[in-house]
C-alpha positions in Angstrom: -19.0 -57.7 -25.6 -20.2 -60.7 -27.4 -17.7 -60.0 -30.4 -15.3 -59.9 -27.7 -15.8 -63.4 -26.0 -16.3 -64.8 -29.4 -12.8 -63.7 -30.8 -11.6 -65.3 -27.6 -13.0 -68.8 -28.1 -12.2 -68.7 -31.5 -8.4 -67.7 -30.9 -8.0 -70.2 -27.8 -10.1 -73.2 -29.5 -12.4 -73.4 -26.3 -15.6 -75.0 -26.8 -18.4 -73.8 -24.9 -22.2 -75.2 -24.7 -24.7 -72.4 -25.8 -26.4 -71.9 -22.6 -23.4 -71.8 -20.5 -22.0 -69.4 -22.8 -25.0 -67.1 -23.0 -25.1 -67.4 -19.1 -21.4 -66.3 -19.1 -22.0 -63.4 -21.2 -24.8 -62.1 -19.0 -22.6 -62.1 -16.0 -19.6 -60.6 -17.9 -22.0 -57.8 -19.1 -23.8 -57.1 -16.0 -20.3 -56.8 -14.5 -19.0 -54.2 -17.0 -22.3 -52.1 -16.7 -21.6 -51.9 -12.8 -18.0 -50.9 -13.5 -19.2 -48.1 -16.1 -21.8 -46.7 -13.6 -19.2 -46.8 -10.4 -16.7 -44.7 -12.4 -19.6 -42.3 -13.5 -21.9 -42.4 -10.3 -19.2 -42.7 -8.0 -16.7 -40.3 -9.2 -17.9 -37.5 -6.9 -17.0 -39.9 -4.0 -14.0 -40.3 -5.2 -12.8 -37.1 -5.7 -14.5 -36.3 -2.3 -12.0 -38.9 -0.7 -9.2 -37.3 -2.7 -10.3 -33.8 -1.6 -10.4 -35.1 2.4 -6.9 -37.0 1.7 -5.2 -33.6 0.3 -6.6 -31.5 3.3 -6.8 -34.4 6.1 -3.7 -33.2 8.2 -4.2 -29.5 7.2 -5.9 -27.0 9.3 -8.8 -24.9 7.2 -9.0 -21.3 7.6 -12.5 -20.3 6.8 -13.5 -17.1 5.7 -14.0 -15.5 2.4 -11.8 -17.8 0.3 -11.0 -20.8 2.7 -7.6 -21.8 2.6 -5.2 -24.1 4.0 -1.5 -23.7 5.0 0.6 -26.8 4.1 3.9 -26.3 6.4 5.5 -29.5 5.3 5.2 -28.5 1.6 5.4 -24.6 1.9 2.1 -23.9 0.0 -1.3 -22.6 0.2 -4.4 -24.6 -0.6 -7.4 -22.7 -1.4 -11.3 -23.5 -2.1 -12.6 -21.7 -4.8 -16.3 -21.7 -5.7 -16.7 -18.5 -7.3 -15.7 -18.2 -10.9 -15.3 -15.5 -13.2 -16.8 -12.7 -11.0 -15.0 -9.9 -9.4 -12.6 -10.3 -6.2 -10.9 -7.2 -5.4 -7.0 -7.9 -4.9 -4.4 -5.7 -3.0 -0.7 -6.0 -2.9 0.9 -3.9 0.1 4.4 -4.1 1.7 4.4 -5.6 5.2 8.0 -4.3 5.6 9.7 -1.6 4.6 13.1 -1.2 2.6 14.2 1.9 4.5 14.5 4.5 1.9 12.3 7.2 0.5 13.3 6.7 -3.3 13.2 2.9 -3.7 10.2 3.4 -2.8 9.0 0.4 -0.9 7.4 1.7 2.5 4.9 -0.1 4.6 1.3 0.3 2.9 -0.5 -0.2 -0.6 1.3 -0.8 -3.6 -0.8 -2.2 -6.1 -4.7 -2.5 -6.6 -6.6 -4.7 -8.9 -9.8 -6.4 -9.7 -9.1 -10.4 -10.5 -11.5 -13.1 -11.9 -10.7 -16.6 -10.9 -11.3 -18.5 -14.4 -11.4 -22.5 -15.0 -9.1 -23.5 -17.7 -8.6 -27.4 -17.8 -6.4 -28.9 -15.0 -5.8 -25.2 -14.0 -7.6 -22.0 -12.6 -6.0 -18.9 -14.1 -6.1 -15.7 -12.0 -6.8 -12.9 -14.7 -6.4 -9.2 -13.7 -9.1 -7.3 -15.4 -8.9 -4.5 -17.6 -10.8 -1.4 -15.8 -9.1 1.4 -18.2 -11.6 0.6 -20.8 -15.1 -0.1 -20.1 -18.8 0.1 -21.6 -20.4 1.7 -18.3 -24.2 1.7 -18.8 -24.0 0.0 -22.4 -26.0 -2.8 -23.6 -24.7 -6.6 -23.0 -23.3 -6.8 -26.4 -21.4 -3.4 -26.1 -20.1 -4.6 -22.8 -19.0 -7.9 -24.1 -17.5 -6.0 -27.5 -15.3 -3.6 -25.2 -14.0 -6.8 -23.1 -13.3 -8.3 -26.3 -11.0 -5.6 -27.7 -8.9 -5.0 -24.6 -6.3 -7.2 -23.4 -6.3 -8.8 -19.8 -3.1 -10.0 -17.9 -2.9 -13.7 -16.4 -1.1 -13.1 -13.1 -1.0 -16.7 -12.0 -2.0 -20.3 -13.1 -3.1 -22.5 -9.8 -3.1 -26.2 -10.5 -6.5 -28.0 -9.5 -5.4 -30.3 -6.8 -9.3 -32.0 -6.3 -12.8 -31.0 -6.7 -15.7 -31.5 -4.6 -19.1 -30.6 -6.0 -18.6 -26.8 -7.0 -15.5 -26.3 -4.9 -12.1 -26.7 -6.8 -9.3 -27.0 -4.6 -6.3 -25.3 -5.9 -2.6 -24.9 -5.0 -2.4 -21.1 -4.7 1.4 -20.8 -4.2 2.1 -19.4 -7.5 -0.3 -16.5 -6.9 1.9 -15.0 -3.8 5.3 -16.5 -4.4 6.2 -13.9 -7.2 7.0 -10.4 -7.5 3.8 -9.1 -7.0 5.1 -5.8 -5.9 6.7 -5.4 -9.4 10.0 -4.4 -7.6 12.2 -5.5 -10.6 10.6 -3.2 -13.0 9.6 -0.4 -10.5 11.2 3.0 -9.5 13.7 0.9 -7.2 15.1 -0.5 -10.4 16.5 2.9 -11.1 19.1 1.8 -7.9 20.0 -1.3 -8.8 18.8 -4.6 -10.6 16.7 -6.8 -8.9 15.7 -10.4 -9.6 13.0 -12.4 -7.6 14.6 -15.6 -6.0 11.8 -18.3 -5.6 14.3 -20.3 -3.6 14.8 -17.6 -0.9 11.2 -16.5 -0.7 8.0 -18.2 1.2 5.1 -17.4 3.1 5.0 -15.7 6.4 2.1 -17.7 8.3 1.9 -15.4 11.2 0.0 -13.0 9.1 -2.4 -15.3 7.0 -5.8 -14.8 8.3 -9.2 -15.1 7.0 -12.5 -13.1 7.7 -15.9 -13.1 6.3 -15.3 -10.8 3.6 -11.7 -10.6 3.3 -8.8 -13.0 3.1 -5.1 -12.1 4.1 -1.8 -13.7 3.0 1.6 -12.6 3.7 5.0 -13.8 1.8 8.6 -13.1 2.4 9.9 -11.9 -0.8 13.5 -12.0 -1.6 15.5 -10.6 -4.5 19.1 -10.9 -5.6 20.8 -7.7 -6.0 23.2 -6.6 -9.1 24.7 -3.2 -9.8 23.5 -1.3 -6.1 23.8 2.6 -5.9 24.6 4.2 -2.7 20.5 4.3 -1.8 20.4 0.7 -1.8 23.9 0.0 -0.1 22.7 2.5 2.5 19.8 0.3 3.7 20.8 -3.5 3.2 22.6 -5.3 5.7 24.0 -7.4 2.6 23.9 -5.5 -0.4 23.3 -8.6 -2.7 19.9 -9.4 -1.4 16.6 -7.7 -0.6 14.0 -9.2 1.4 10.7 -8.0 2.4 7.5 -8.9 3.5 4.7 -8.8 0.8 1.0 -8.8 2.0 -1.9 -9.8 -0.5 -5.5 -9.0 0.5 -8.4 -10.5 -1.2 -11.6 -8.8 -0.7 -15.3 -9.4 -1.3 -16.3 -7.0 -4.2 -18.9 -4.6 -2.2 -22.2 -3.4 -3.8 -24.5 -0.7 -3.6 -22.0 2.1 -3.8 -23.3 5.3 -5.4 -20.8 6.7 -7.5 -20.4 10.7 -7.9 -19.3 12.8 -10.8 -15.8 14.6 -10.2 -15.0 18.2 -11.3 -11.8 19.6 -12.3 -12.8 23.0 -10.8 -12.3 21.4 -7.2 -9.5 19.4 -6.1 -11.1 16.0 -5.1 -9.2 13.0 -5.9 -10.6 11.1 -8.9 -11.1 7.6 -10.4 -10.5 7.8 -14.5 -11.6 5.5 -17.0 -12.7 5.5 -20.8 -16.2 4.8 -20.9 -16.9 3.7 -24.9 -20.3 3.5 -24.4 -20.8 6.9 -24.2 -22.6 8.5 -27.0 -20.7 10.3 -29.7 -21.6 13.7 -28.7 -19.8 13.0 -25.3 -16.3 12.7 -24.3 -15.3 9.0 -23.3 -13.1 10.3 -20.3 -15.0 9.5 -17.1 -14.0 10.8 -13.5 -15.6 9.4 -10.5 -14.8 11.2 -6.8 -13.0 8.8 -4.9 -14.5 8.6 -1.5 -15.6 6.8 1.5 -19.3 5.4 2.0 -20.7 7.7 4.4 -24.6 7.3 5.3 -26.5 9.1 7.8 -28.1 7.4 10.8 -30.8 10.0 10.0 -31.2 10.9 6.5 -33.3 13.7 7.1 -31.8 15.4 10.0 -29.3 18.2 8.9 -26.6 17.1 11.0 -26.2 13.4 11.8 -23.8 10.7 12.7 -22.9 8.1 10.3 -23.6 4.7 10.1 -20.3 3.7 9.9 -18.0 6.6 10.7 -14.4 6.8 9.4 -12.1 5.4 12.1 -8.1 6.1 11.8 -6.3 3.6 14.1 -2.7 5.2 15.2 0.1 3.0 15.1 1.3 1.9 18.5 4.7 3.0 17.7 3.8 6.8 17.6 5.4 8.5 20.7 2.9 9.9 23.1 3.0 13.7 22.9 3.3 13.4 18.9 0.3 10.8 19.2 -1.8 13.2 21.1 -1.0 16.0 18.3 -1.8 13.7 15.5 -5.4 12.8 17.0 -6.0 16.5 17.2 -5.0 17.1 13.6 -6.8 14.4 12.6 -10.4 15.6 14.3 -10.0 18.7 12.5 -11.9 17.2 9.6 -14.8 16.9 11.6 -15.3 20.5 11.2 -15.5 20.3 7.5 -17.7 16.9 7.5 -20.2 19.0 9.7 -20.4 21.4 6.7 -21.6 18.3 4.8 -23.9 17.4 7.2 -22.1 14.6 9.1 -21.3 14.5 13.2 -18.2 13.0 14.5 -17.6 11.2 11.0 -13.9 11.3 11.2 -12.7 9.1 14.8 -9.4 8.2 15.7 -8.4 5.3 18.2 -6.0 3.6 19.5 -5.7 -0.1 18.2 -6.5 -3.0 20.3 -3.7 -5.4 20.9 -5.2 -8.2 18.6 -5.9 -5.7 15.7 -3.7 -6.5 12.7 -2.3 -3.4 10.8 -2.2 -5.0 7.2 -5.8 -6.4 7.9 -7.3 -4.5 4.9 -10.7 -3.4 7.2 -8.8 -1.1 9.3 -7.7 2.6 8.4 -4.3 2.6 9.8 -1.8 5.5 10.2 1.7 3.9 10.2 4.8 5.5 12.0 7.5 5.2 9.3 11.1 4.9 10.1 13.6 5.6 7.0 17.5 6.4 6.3 16.6 10.1 6.3 13.7 12.4 5.9 11.0 11.7 3.3 7.5 12.2 2.3 4.7 11.2 4.5 2.0 9.8 2.2 -1.7 9.0 2.1 -2.4 5.5 1.0 -5.9 4.1 0.2 -7.4 0.8 -0.7 -9.8 2.0 -3.3 -12.3 -0.4 -5.2 -10.8 0.1 -8.9 -14.5 -0.3 -10.3 -16.0 2.9 -8.7 -13.6 4.6 -6.5 -15.0 3.7 -3.1 -12.0 4.0 -0.7 -12.7 0.6 1.4 -9.7 1.1 3.9 -5.9 2.8 4.2 -2.4 2.6 5.4 -1.3 6.2 5.3 2.4 6.8 6.3 3.7 9.6 8.4 7.4 9.8 8.2 9.2 9.9 12.1 12.0 12.2 10.4 10.0 14.9 9.8 9.7 16.1 13.3 13.6 16.3 13.6 13.5 18.1 10.5 10.8 20.6 11.9 13.1 20.7 15.3 16.0 21.6 12.8 14.0 24.9 11.6 13.2 25.8 15.3 17.1 25.6 16.3 18.1 27.7 13.3 15.5 30.5 14.3 15.9 30.3 18.1 19.3 30.8 19.9 19.7 28.0 22.8 18.5 29.8 25.6 15.5 30.1 27.8 12.8 31.9 26.3 9.6 33.4 27.7 9.9 31.0 31.0 9.9 27.7 28.7 13.2 26.3 28.0 14.3 25.6 24.5 13.5 21.7 24.3 9.9 22.7 25.4 9.4 25.2 23.0 11.2 23.1 20.3 8.6 20.3 21.0 5.6 22.7 20.9 6.8 24.0 17.7 7.1 20.4 16.0 4.0 19.2 17.4 2.3 22.4 15.6 4.0 21.2 12.2 2.7 17.4 13.1 -1.1 18.6 13.3 -1.0 20.0 10.0 0.9 17.1 8.4 -1.6 14.6 9.8 -4.5 16.5 8.4 -2.9 16.6 5.5 -2.2 13.3 5.1 -5.4 12.2 6.0 -6.8 14.7 3.8 -5.7 12.5 1.1 -7.0 9.3 2.7 -10.3 11.0 2.9 -10.1 11.7 -1.0 -8.6 14.8 -1.6 -5.8 16.3 -3.5 -3.3 19.2 -3.1 -4.2 22.9 -3.0 -0.7 24.9 -3.5 -2.6 28.3 -4.5 -4.6 28.2 -0.8 -1.9 30.5 0.6 -3.2 33.3 -1.6 -6.8 32.8 0.5 -4.5 32.9 4.0 -4.0 29.5 4.5 -7.5 28.1 3.1 -6.4 24.6 3.0 -4.6 21.8 4.9 -3.8 20.2 1.4 -1.0 23.0 0.9 2.7 22.4 1.3 3.3 25.0 4.2 6.8 26.2 5.6 6.9 28.1 8.8 5.7 31.6 8.9 8.6 33.8 10.3 7.5 37.3 10.8 9.6 40.2 12.1 8.2 42.4 14.8 10.4 45.0 16.5 13.4 43.7 14.7 13.4 40.4 16.0 11.5 37.1 14.5 8.3 36.0 15.5 6.9 32.2 14.9 3.4 33.0 17.0 1.8 32.5 13.6 4.4 29.6 12.3 1.7 27.2 11.3 -2.2 27.1 10.9 -4.6 25.7 13.5 -7.6 24.1 11.9 -9.2 23.2 8.8 -9.2 25.6 5.8 -12.1 27.3 3.8 -11.5 25.5 0.9 -11.5 22.2 2.7 -14.9 22.5 3.7 -15.8 22.9 0.1 -13.9 19.8 -0.6 -15.9 17.8 1.8 -19.5 19.2 0.9 -18.6 18.5 -2.7 -17.5 14.7 -2.1 -19.7 13.9 1.0 -22.8 15.8 1.0 -25.7 13.1 0.6 -27.6 14.2 -2.5 -30.4 12.3 -4.7 -29.1 11.3 -8.2 -31.9 13.5 -9.6 -30.6 16.8 -8.3 -27.0 15.8 -7.7 -25.6 17.6 -10.7 -27.0 21.0 -9.7 -26.5 20.5 -6.2 -22.7 20.0 -7.1 -22.4 22.8 -9.2 -23.9 25.0 -6.6 -21.3 24.1 -4.6 -18.3 25.0 -6.8 -20.1 28.6 -7.8 -20.4 29.4 -4.0 -16.8 28.8 -3.5 -16.1 31.0 -6.5 -18.3 33.6 -5.0 -16.3 33.4 -2.0 -13.2 34.2 -4.0 -11.5 30.6 -2.7 -9.0 29.5 -5.6 -8.2 26.5 -7.1 -6.1 26.9 -9.9 -4.2 24.2 -12.6 -0.8 23.5 -11.2 0.6 25.5 -14.2 -0.5 28.5 -12.7 1.8 30.8 -11.2 0.0 30.7 -8.0 0.2 27.4 -7.4 3.5 27.0 -5.7 4.5 24.7 -2.9 5.8 26.1 0.6 4.7 29.7 0.1 3.0 32.0 2.3 1.0 35.2 2.4 -1.3 36.6 -0.6 1.2 38.3 -2.3 4.4 37.3 -3.4 5.9 40.7 -3.1 5.1 40.7 0.7 6.1 37.2 0.9 9.6 37.8 -0.5 10.1 40.9 1.5 9.3 39.2 4.6 11.6 36.2 3.8 14.2 38.5 3.0 13.9 40.6 6.0 13.9 37.6 8.4 16.6 35.8 6.6 19.1 39.0 7.5 18.2 38.4 11.0 18.8 34.9 10.9 22.3 35.4 9.1 23.3 38.1 11.7 22.5 35.7 14.8 23.3 32.5 13.4 26.6 31.1 15.1 27.8 29.3 18.4 24.9 30.8 20.3 22.5 28.5 18.4 24.1 25.8 20.0 23.8 24.0 23.5 26.5 24.2 25.6 29.3 21.4 25.1 27.8 21.0 21.5 30.3 20.6 18.8 30.6 23.7 16.8 30.6 21.5 13.7 26.8 21.2 13.9 26.7 24.6 12.7 27.3 23.0 9.4 24.5 20.6 9.1 20.8 21.5 8.1 20.3 24.4 10.4 22.9 26.5 7.9 20.5 25.7 4.9 17.5 26.8 6.4 18.9 30.1 7.4 21.1 30.8 4.5 18.1 29.4 1.9 15.5 30.6 4.1 14.1 33.1 1.3 14.1 29.8 -1.0 10.4 29.3 -1.3 10.0 33.0 -1.8 12.1 32.8 -4.9 10.6 30.0 -6.2 7.4 31.5 -6.2 8.1 34.8 -7.7 10.0 32.9 -10.5 6.7 31.2 -11.4 5.2 34.5 -12.2 8.0 35.9 -14.6 6.7 34.9 -17.8 3.6 33.5 -16.2 -0.1 33.5 -17.0 -2.9 33.0 -14.7 -5.5 30.9 -15.8 -8.6 28.9 -14.2 -10.6 25.8 -14.6 -13.3 27.8 -16.2 -16.4 26.3 -17.7 -18.8 28.0 -20.1 -21.3 30.4 -18.5 -19.6 30.9 -15.1 -18.2 34.2 -15.7 -14.4 33.3 -14.9 -11.7 34.8 -16.9 -9.8 31.7 -18.5 -6.4 33.4 -18.8 -4.9 36.2 -18.0 -0.9 37.4 -18.4 0.6 38.7 -15.3 0.6 42.2 -15.2 4.0 43.6 -16.3 4.3 45.9 -13.1 4.0 42.6 -10.7 6.4 41.1 -12.9 9.0 44.1 -13.0 9.0 44.4 -9.2 9.5 40.9 -8.6 12.3 40.7 -11.0 13.9 43.6 -9.3 13.7 41.7 -6.0 15.2 38.7 -7.5 18.1 40.7 -8.5 18.8 41.8 -5.3 18.9 38.3 -4.1 21.4 37.8 -6.7 23.6 40.7 -5.5 27.0 39.9 -4.1 25.9 41.2 -0.7 22.9 39.0 -0.5 25.0 35.9 -1.5 27.5 36.4 1.1 28.1 34.7 4.6 29.5 37.0 7.2 33.1 36.1 8.0 32.2 36.1 11.7 30.1 32.9 11.0 33.0 31.5 8.2 35.4 31.4 11.2 33.0 29.0 13.1 32.4 26.5 10.6 34.5 23.6 11.3 33.9 20.3 10.3 31.0 18.2 11.6 32.1 15.3 13.7 29.5 12.9 12.3 27.9 12.0 8.9 26.4 15.5 7.7 24.4 14.7 4.4 23.3 18.5 4.5 26.6 20.2 4.1 26.7 22.8 1.8 30.6 22.3 0.9 32.3 19.3 0.1 35.6 20.2 1.6 36.6 20.5 5.4 37.1 24.0 4.8 33.7 25.7 4.6 33.4 26.7 0.7 31.1 30.0 0.8 31.6 30.4 -2.9 30.1 26.9 -3.6 27.2 27.9 -1.6 26.7 31.1 -3.4 26.9 29.2 -6.5 24.1 26.9 -5.6 22.0 29.9 -4.6 22.7 31.9 -7.7 21.7 29.0 -9.8 18.7 28.8 -7.9 17.7 32.2 -8.6 18.9 32.0 -12.4 18.3 28.7 -14.0 14.5 28.6 -13.6 14.3 32.0 -15.0 15.9 31.0 -18.3 13.8 27.4 -18.6 13.0 27.1 -22.2 9.3 27.0 -22.1 9.1 30.1 -20.2 11.3 31.8 -22.6 9.5 30.6 -25.4 6.2 31.9 -23.6 7.6 35.1 -23.1 8.2 35.5 -26.8 4.3 34.6 -27.6 3.1 37.0 -25.0 5.2 39.9 -26.3 3.4 39.1 -29.9 0.3 39.5 -28.4 0.9 42.5 -26.1 4.3 44.7 -26.3 3.6 46.1 -22.9 4.4 42.8 -21.0 7.8 41.7 -19.8 9.8 40.6 -23.0 12.5 38.3 -23.7 14.9 41.1 -24.4 14.4 42.8 -20.9 14.5 39.7 -19.0 18.1 38.6 -20.5 19.4 42.3 -20.7 18.4 42.3 -16.7 20.2 39.4 -15.9 23.4 40.4 -17.9 23.3 44.1 -16.6 23.1 42.9 -13.0 26.0 40.5 -13.6 28.3 41.1 -16.5 27.1 45.1 -16.2 28.4 45.3 -12.6 32.1 46.4 -12.3 34.2 44.1 -10.5 36.2 46.2 -7.5 38.9 45.6 -5.3 37.3 43.9 -2.6 38.3 40.3 -3.1 35.1 38.9 -1.5 32.6 40.9 -3.4 34.7 40.2 -6.5 34.4 36.4 -6.2 31.0 36.5 -5.7 30.3 38.5 -8.6 32.4 36.3 -10.8 30.1 33.2 -9.3 27.1 35.3 -10.6 28.6 36.3 -13.7 29.6 32.3 -14.3 25.8 31.2 -13.5 24.2 33.7 -15.9 26.5 32.7 -18.6 26.3 29.0 -18.1 22.5 29.1 -18.0 22.1 31.3 -21.3 24.3 28.7 -22.8 22.2 25.8 -21.9 19.0 27.4 -22.7 20.1 28.6 -26.1 21.2 24.9 -27.0 18.2 23.4 -25.8 16.4 21.9 -28.3 13.1 23.0 -26.6 13.9 26.8 -27.3 12.2 28.4 -29.9 14.1 29.9 -32.9 13.7 33.2 -31.4 14.7 32.3 -28.2 17.8 30.6 -29.6 18.6 33.9 -31.7 18.3 36.1 -28.8 20.6 34.2 -26.6 23.1 33.8 -29.3 23.2 37.6 -30.1 23.7 38.6 -26.4 26.3 36.0 -25.9 28.1 37.5 -29.1 27.7 41.0 -27.7 29.5 39.8 -24.3 32.1 38.4 -26.3 32.9 41.5 -28.1 33.1 43.2 -24.7 35.1 40.8 -23.5 37.9 40.3 -26.0 41.1 41.9 -24.7 39.1 42.9 -21.2 42.0 43.4 -18.6 41.9 43.4 -14.9 44.7 43.9 -12.3 43.4 40.6 -10.5 44.6 37.7 -11.8 41.7 35.6 -11.1 39.1 38.3 -12.6 41.4 38.7 -15.7 41.8 34.7 -15.8 37.8 34.6 -15.6 37.0 37.1 -18.5 39.6 35.5 -20.8 37.9 31.9 -19.9 34.4 33.3 -20.4 35.6 34.8 -24.1 36.8 31.6 -24.9 34.1 29.4 -23.8 31.5 31.7 -25.6 33.4 31.6 -29.0 33.8 28.1 -28.8 29.8 27.5 -28.0 28.8 29.8 -30.7 30.8 27.5 -33.5 28.6 24.7 -32.1 25.7 25.1 -29.2 25.0 21.6 -28.6 28.4 20.5 -28.6 29.8 22.9 -26.4 27.1 23.5 -23.8 28.3 23.5 -20.4 27.7 20.8 -17.9 25.4 21.4 -15.1 27.4 21.6 -11.9 23.9 21.1 -9.7 20.9 18.7 -10.8 17.8 20.3 -9.8 15.6 18.5 -7.5 14.0 15.0 -8.1 17.0 14.6 -10.5 19.1 12.5 -8.0 18.3 10.6 -5.0 16.0 12.4 -2.6 17.9 10.8 0.7 21.2 11.7 -0.7 19.9 15.7 -0.1 20.4 17.1 -3.5 22.3 20.4 -3.4 20.4 22.3 -1.9 18.2 19.8 -0.4 14.7 19.5 -1.9 11.4 18.6 -0.1 10.2 17.5 2.0 10.7 20.1 4.6 
């Protein structure tokens, strides 16, 4: 300071007496010190004033993360005090897109753990990488794993002001973005989506705060280009998709006890790689995903839970359906009693003030779409531990209509046993709805599928059931159409996941549950086992085929105008009901195909005594192959003429029509069915497997035998004078020929498979060369087949025939592939 003032005096020539000079220096020096002190010691007061100034006109929403809604600026400000610690973050759809294949239904879309991290003038929102961990490792090992794998910064939030340890940030960037990843998700198969920040904003009515969770909702808009029919069908303006996206921030829970999962039982799993495991152990870790259930009376054999699992039913669910869904939900209590809990599962109607998007509630949603679609469970899990904290399950409203169509395809439109058709139809549909809600909430409780449970007489609601249609005294019997109650396998799952056990005895106790399940003969097998088949029924695939074929004959014989109400358009005979009759045996066919070239295999472990693998016995394969060939015969493919003359055009939109012409094309229907029978039998992996099995056991069903059987039952049949039978035989011959060509040219087929197919086709060409027939269509058919084979043999890959029908899952579900696929 002295230097500065001396320089000033020198430059200006001002002369100042020494005592006044020293006094002035002291005054200036003191003022300077006061200024410096006020800058540092008074900074917090200035920041406090800035903090207050920034929020003075805004209403604070106190709670887990306090926030302010700035309506004028269209921003959300948040108070952050806890940095670099776990926060659970969930992104959900609060409104749906209306189509099952986009798929953007209401409910959970993304789950993650985030940290708020200070970075200069900003706070970074960093998604943690939980796929790789050092669970149970030293701090140094944990840090080393953290340093070895990337994280993801979701947003950078500008710091507006600070007060003590609290930072006030503009959190808008975390919420106004493509948080659901619509641009790159499954919806991107149907159009190009680009997030539009200008058309997006907050939805204040759904922005709430609670002690342990903060809820923020936005309107997210996407500009759409190149939309296909899926998108066009559900958007009012196909250029823009707008939907509400919900963000839930949850305080990370503590005190939860994880439980080791086991591949031998179908509990849902949280998996990660634990790099802290000893080198003698695998790094993959699997924990059971489950709700936190604790007994009020820990020592009691049967006790109520401190906090039961309470499901709230969407107010939109109609009354009779609502009651059925309550009943199906409460089936699970029988299973939880086996684990020591009384009334563990409860179901209630929500109070008016309850918000379905509040993460604290397990909400059963009634989902409306443009057509039938899957129902789904949907859980909010702690990504760190697998603890289930809440749920938003999705129950498809169209399922009831589909099931009602089943009934209408089975029963004539007349009173039966004192009930009107409408009442019996509703009763039938409600029986299916009880099973459906038990199934979907089974997922929510932490359980996966068991598509082998039909072998054990409906041992699980986690199966995909189709109606059991029996034949009694020459008539259809629906008395056992759907299961009632929980299955035996379900009880084992609940016991495994939820039975309270001390950590010291848990491993032994869980293993004893699985051993008991095996001793009871209850199956849970890998999905590649032939017994793992959806929509099948009965313990024997042969028995199921016989029952399905017999019921189908009765259905085809009675199907016609008598299935309709008086005054109903005859064109309705061409809708879904016709599929359900004509393809009634479809699931029996699909189940049987899995046994051809199949192998039983178990989730076996050393010492459990289970046979790890067994090739399906030849006798069973032969019986099933014989029945499949029967289903491929012209008589089995035919639709009666008495029905064909009734199949006039549908008066409305009919997405389930087997024919794309106003005149119903019964030959196309036959091609669809023949393709369903033949193509899966000639799948390259199956054929490769059969070659490998023959090398191990020459007595098994072999690849040459399979191909010879297909050719003998189609090309080996003589085309006679009947025009209908001749046309249907040509259909099966073409399907077999095209399927053989496709398999032979498939690069996944082994050399032996390709060679066998090429030899078969070469032999067939020799038989066809110069073959004549008095019918011009049959003669042309022979000549075209000969030319196609010769051309194909010259270059199989180049001349492989195009596929007429896509398999299920290869085109949009709501467009109803030919034939319509799941869900039933």
